C-alpha positions as CSV (number, residue, x, y, z in Angstrom):
1,M,6.7,15.8,2.9
2,A,7.2,12.4,2.9
3,A,4.4,9.8,2.2
4,S,2.7,8.5,5.6
5,G,0.6,5.7,3.8
6,L,1.2,3.3,1.1
7,L,-1.6,2.6,-1.1
8,V,-1.3,-1.0,-3.1
9,D,-3.8,-1.9,-5.9
10,D,-3.9,-3.0,-9.5
11,S,-6.4,-0.8,-10.5
12,R,-5.2,2.6,-11.2
13,P,-8.6,4.3,-11.0
14,Q,-9.1,2.7,-7.4
15,L,-5.6,3.9,-6.2
16,M,-6.4,7.6,-7.6
17,A,-9.7,7.5,-6.1
18,F,-8.3,6.6,-2.4
19,S,-5.4,8.8,-2.9
20,K,-7.6,11.8,-3.7
21,V,-9.8,11.2,-0.5
22,L,-6.7,11.0,1.6
23,R,-5.1,14.2,0.2
24,F,-8.2,15.9,1.1
25,W,-7.7,15.0,4.6
26,G,-3.9,16.4,4.4
27,I,-2.6,12.5,4.1
28,E,0.1,12.0,1.6
29,T,0.5,8.5,0.1
30,D,2.7,6.7,-2.1
31,L,1.0,4.4,-4.9
32,A,2.0,1.0,-6.5
33,T,0.1,-1.0,-9.0
34,T,2.4,-3.9,-8.3
35,N,3.9,-6.4,-5.6
36,E,7.5,-5.5,-6.8
37,E,6.9,-1.6,-6.8
38,A,5.1,-2.1,-3.2
39,E,8.3,-4.1,-2.0
40,S,10.6,-1.6,-3.1
41,R,8.6,1.4,-1.7
42,A,8.3,-0.4,1.3
43,E,12.1,-1.3,1.7
44,N,12.9,2.6,1.0
45,Q,10.2,4.3,3.1
46,H,8.7,4.2,6.7
47,Y,4.7,4.1,6.7
48,R,2.6,4.6,9.4
49,F,-0.3,2.6,7.2
50,A,-0.6,0.5,4.0
51,L,-3.9,-0.1,2.2
52,L,-3.5,-3.2,0.5
53,D,-5.4,-4.9,-2.4
54,Y,-5.9,-8.5,-1.1
55,A,-6.2,-10.2,-4.7
56,M,-3.5,-8.9,-7.1
57,P,-2.7,-10.6,-10.0
58,D,1.0,-10.9,-9.3
59,L,0.3,-12.0,-5.7
60,P,-1.4,-15.4,-6.1
61,S,-0.7,-16.5,-2.4
62,G,-2.2,-13.0,-1.4
63,P,0.2,-10.1,0.6
64,R,1.8,-12.2,3.0
65,G,5.4,-11.3,1.9
66,L,4.5,-7.7,1.5
67,I,3.0,-7.3,5.0
68,H,6.3,-8.9,6.4
69,K,8.4,-6.4,4.5
70,L,6.4,-3.5,5.9
71,R,6.5,-4.9,9.5
72,A,10.0,-5.0,9.1
73,K,10.8,-1.5,8.1
74,S,7.8,0.2,9.6
75,P,6.9,-1.9,12.9
76,G,4.1,0.4,13.8
77,C,2.5,0.3,10.4
78,K,-1.4,-0.2,10.4
79,I,-2.6,-2.7,7.6
80,F,-5.8,-2.6,5.8
81,L,-6.5,-5.2,3.3
82,L,-9.5,-4.7,0.7
83,T,-10.8,-6.5,-2.0
84,A,-13.4,-6.3,-4.7
85,Y,-14.5,-9.9,-4.3
């Protein structure tokens, strides 16, 4: 089954927690811990939603570029931004 969501966070424990909850609800997700990994996944997969960490070390100006890539490949993708700040 193809993943319907993309989870992006530099904290692996945080990713695993979100993934576990979503899996419990029957929602499959792909995980990415870097912007490069997230962009690669966004180019090769259609997602219904994305849960993005707003403040990642390799995204000093925010996730704007990743959001544009997601919207280009998956026009109906719902995007949620989270941060620990």
